C-alpha positions in Angstrom: 0.0 0.0 0.0 1.7 3.3 -1.1 0.5 6.3 0.9 3.0 8.8 -0.5 4.3 11.8 1.5 2.4 12.7 4.7 -0.1 15.5 4.2 0.4 18.6 6.3 -2.5 19.6 8.4 -2.6 23.3 9.0 -4.8 24.5 11.8 -6.2 27.9 11.4 -6.4 29.8 14.6 -9.2 32.3 15.3 -7.5 35.5 16.2 -10.5 37.8 16.0 -10.5 38.4 19.8 -6.7 38.8 20.2 -6.9 42.6 20.4 -9.7 42.4 23.1 -7.6 39.9 25.1 -4.4 42.1 25.0 -6.4 45.2 25.8 -7.8 43.5 28.9 -4.3 42.6 30.0 -3.5 46.3 30.3 -6.1 46.4 33.1 -5.1 43.3 35.0 -3.6 45.3 37.9 -6.0 47.8 39.3 -5.1 51.5 38.9 -5.3 52.0 42.7 -2.6 49.3 43.2 -0.4 50.8 40.4 -0.6 54.2 42.1 0.4 52.6 45.4 3.4 50.9 43.9 4.5 54.2 42.2 4.3 56.0 45.6 6.2 53.2 47.3 8.9 53.3 44.5 9.3 57.1 44.9 9.5 56.7 48.7 12.2 54.0 48.4 14.2 56.3 46.1 14.0 59.1 48.8 14.9 56.6 51.5 17.9 55.4 49.6 19.1 59.1 49.3 18.7 59.5 53.0 20.7 56.3 53.7 23.4 57.3 51.3 23.7 60.7 52.9 23.8 59.1 56.4 26.6 56.8 55.2 28.6 59.7 53.9 28.1 61.6 57.2 29.1 58.6 59.2 32.3 58.2 57.2 33.1 61.9 57.8 32.4 61.5 61.5 34.7 58.5 61.7 37.5 60.4 59.9 37.1 63.3 62.3 37.2 60.9 65.2 40.4 59.4 64.0 41.9 62.9 63.6 40.9 63.9 67.1 42.4 60.8 68.7 
């Protein structure tokens, strides 16, 4: 029995609702939570600046302490 080369089966995907799906993905995280995360991110940047400045001041204080002793 000679069947010949295998036939390719091509499945056609319905992509009519792709745009709707991806649009809905832009709203998966509520706006309120995004604003909270933005505020937390900004606060962490400020906190990092404060810690960096404290570290610099601590280094200066240690250098002055060594000079005084």
